[in-house]
N, C-alpha and C positions, 0 to 999 in steps of 0.2 A: 507693548511691554507686558500688559496683563495677560494677553494670550500666550506670550512666550513663557512667562512664569508658570501659567497653568499647564502648558505642554511639558515643561521641565519636571514639574511635580508629578504629573501623571506618568511620564516616562520612567521616573524613579520608582514609583509605586509598582508599575508593571514589571520593571526589572527585578524588584524584590519578589514579586509573585513568581517570576521565572526561576529565580534562585531556589525558592521553596519547592517548586515543582521538581527541580533537578534533584534536590535532597530526597524528596519522596520517591522519585523514580530509582534512586540509588539504594535506599535503605529499607524500603517497604516492598517486599517481593511481588505480591499479587497486585496491589493497587499501583505500584510503581510501573508495572508493565503497561497499564492503561494510560497512566499519566504521561509516559514517554511519548505516546502517539499524539497527544494534544499539547505537547510542550510549546509548539509555536504560537499558541493562542495569545499570550500576553504581547508578543511581538506583532501579531496580526492586528490586535485591537489598538495598539499604540500607532501603528502605521495608518490605520483607517481614520483615527480621530485626530492625529497630529501631523501626519506626513512621513515621508520616507526618512528624512534626516533624523527625526526623533526616534523612530523605530530602530534605525541603525545604531543610534547612541544607546538606546535601552538594551539592545542585543550585546553590544560591546561591554557595557558595564556588567551585565549579567554574566557574560563569558569570563571576564577577569576575576570576578568574585567566586564563581564556580571553580575556576582553575585554582584559586587559593584555598578554598574550603575543601573541595573534593579532590580533584587532580587536574592538571593541565590537559591530560589525554581525554578525560570526560568532557571538559569544556570544549576541546577541539572538535570532538564528534558532534556535540550538540549544536555548535555554531555552524559547522560545515554542512550538516544534513538538515536539521530542523530549523536552524536560524535562517538559512537562505530561503527555505520554503515559507517561513513566516513573513519575511520581507516581501516576497513576490505576491503572496495572497493579500497582504495588507495594502500594498500599492494598487493591486487590481480592484479591491473592494473600495478603496478611496476614489477610484475613477469610475465606480459603479458600472463595471463591465457586465455584459450579459453573462449569465451563469455558465453557459457552455464555453464561451470564449475564455472566461476566467479559469475554468477547469483545464482548458488546453494549455494556457500559459503556466498555470500552477503545476500541472503534470510535467511539463518540460522543465520547469524549475526544480521539481523534486528529483527527476532523473539526473539533471545536471549536478545537483547537490550530492547525490550518491557517487557519481563518477568523480567529481572534484575531491570528495572525501577520500576515496580509495587512492586516487593519484597523489594527493598531498601526503597521505599517510605513508605511502611507499617512498616518495621522494624526500620528504622533509624529516619524517620520523623513523624511516627505515623499517616499517612494519607493514604487514599485509593483513588488513582486518578480516578479509574473507578466510585466509588461512588460519588466523587466530580463532575464528569462530568454529571452523571445522576441527581444529586441534582440540578445542574445548569439548566438542561433541565426541571425538575419539576417546578422550580421557574419561568422559562420563560413561561411554560404552564399556571401557575397561573396568571401571568401578562397578558397573551393573553386572558384568560377568563375574566379578569376585563375589558380589552379593548373592547371585544365583547359586554359585558354588557353595557358599556358606549355608544357604537355606536348604541344601540337600538335593538339588536338581542333578540329574544325570548329565554326563558330559555330552551325550548325544542331544539332549534337550537344550542344553546351554548353547551348543554349536548352532542348532537350528534357529534359536531366537537371535543370537548375535549376528549370524549370517543375514538374517532378515533385516536387522537394523543397519548392517553395513551396506547392504544393497540400497536401502532407503537413503543413506547418507551420500552414496555415489550419485543417485538420481538427483538429490538436492543440489549437489555440486554442479551437475550438468545444467539444470534448469535455473541456476542462479540469475543469469542475465534476464531471462523471461520473467522471473519473479520480481526483479527490480522494476521492470516496465509495468507489471501489473500493480505492484504496491504503490507506485507513484500516484496514479489517479485516485486510488483508494485513500491514501494518506491525505491528499489534497482535499478530497470530498469530505472526509471526516472533520478536518480542521475548518474548512469553509462553513459547513453546516453548524458546527459548534460556535464559531465566531459570529455567524449570522444571528443565531438565537440570542446570544448575549447582547450584541449591538442593537438588535431590534428592541430589546427591553430598555435600551438607553436612548431610544427615540429615532434610530436610523431606520431606513427602509431600503430593501433590495428586491430586485426582480426574482420571481420564482422560476425554478426549472420547468421545462415543458413536462406534461404528465408522463410519468414513467411508462404507462401503458402504451404510449405512442412512440416508444423507442424504436428507431430504425437503424439497424446495423448495415453499413454499406454492403451491397451484394458482392463486391469484389473480394470480400473476406473469405468467401468459399474457395476461391482459387488457391491462395497460399495454404489454406487448411487442408484441402484435398492433396496438394502436392506434398505437404509435410507428412501426411499419413503414409503415402507411398515411400517417401524418403526414409522415414523412421523404420518402416518394415524392412526395407532393403539393407540399410546400414546396420541395423540391429543384428541381422543375420550374417553380414559380411565384414563389417569394420566398425565396431562400436567405439574405437579409439579415434576415429576420424572427426575432424572439426565439422564436417558436413553433417554427421550424426548429431553433434551438439547443436548446430544451427537448426536442423529440422525439428529436433525435440523442443527447442525454445519457440520456434514459429508455431508449432502445434499447441504449445501451452498457452501462448498469448491469444491465438485464434479461438481456442476452446473457451477461454475466459470470456471473450467477447460474445461468443455464441451462447454461452450460458446466460449472460445478461439478456440476450434476445429471447431466450426460452422463458426466463422468469417474467419478462414483460408480457409475453403471450399468456402465461399462466394467470397473471393478475388481470389481464384484459378479459380472459375467458370467465373468471370468477365474477368480475364486475358486470360483464355484459349479460350473464345468466342470472344475475341477482342472487348469487350464492354467498354464504357467509365468508367474510374475508379471511377468517382463520384457516380456511382450506388452503389458500395460497401461502399463508404464513407457514403452515406445516410443510408444504412443498418446498419452500425455501430452506427450512431447517433441515430437511432430508438431504440437502446438498452437502451438509457438513457431517451428517451422521451415517449416510449410506453412500459409499463411493460410487457404486454403479449408477445411482440416481443422477449424479453430476454428468455422467456420460450420456444418459438419456436426455438430459436437458440440452446438451450440445446438439444432439440430433434434432430435438424439437426446434431449437433456434435456427438450425440450418434449413429445416423444412419450411419454417415460417418465412425465411428469406425467399425461398424458391416459389412457394405457393401463395404467399401473402394472405394468410387466413384472416387478418384484420381488415384487408382491403384499404390500406392507407398509403401504399407506395405509389408514386407517380407511375403512370402506365409504361413509360419508357424504361423503367427499372424493373418491371415485372418479367 
């Protein structure tokens, strides 16, 4: 009885934390964007400490109150995407799964949450969240065009800038499925590491990930990557409206992301093995976000590491 009362109190407190985080994500622009990513944390902590039943109860209470205070639509999105992820990670952590296995289950849960969210939004609410997002982008682009015109830019300059943004939006629409697949493990990893840090301070213990410098991407990744390169080139020139073009672009996007991870692992291994300052590798990682061509270089670095095994850590049969 005492444990049940304690679990109920803790679930209530964590539900209140989730509600406050939802308010922050809604009304504080910069901080809210970050808080949105870690919104599952209270649900994860509740699930880890008290079990699935209490984390589900905490989630439902938070969802109902968020729906009343903010909007039912906001509550629906939080529960369908981040809530399911929080339930999965919390249960995996409660079972003390190995980190890699936990990441696999959590990533599958995150992808499932995104798919369920889109499906339920379309069937139950009659809205398409993806189209809503791109409609918002298009409206922002129209407002940006008006701003440029009022600031004195020539029509030719405005057209050049707007056309560039329009092409970027088209590409974003094409790679949306691949972006979902990439964002799932990233979102799961961020929340798992944050929850692990908090729970460790509360006396829990969890296994560590294998050293990042030992990361080994499966060799077969090179095959879909190579095929996607040829497919993208062919369909870009002949039929950019084809679903095969969309598929090949998404395959290339996901494989490129995986190969970049391999390249970063090799970079950190090189810096560590040569006893160089670690900030060398940190700067290299930052360049991925600042210099677009550097990310492509890291894709090739990762691919070459798979083929030549510079670290000599792959089993001989995979070399």
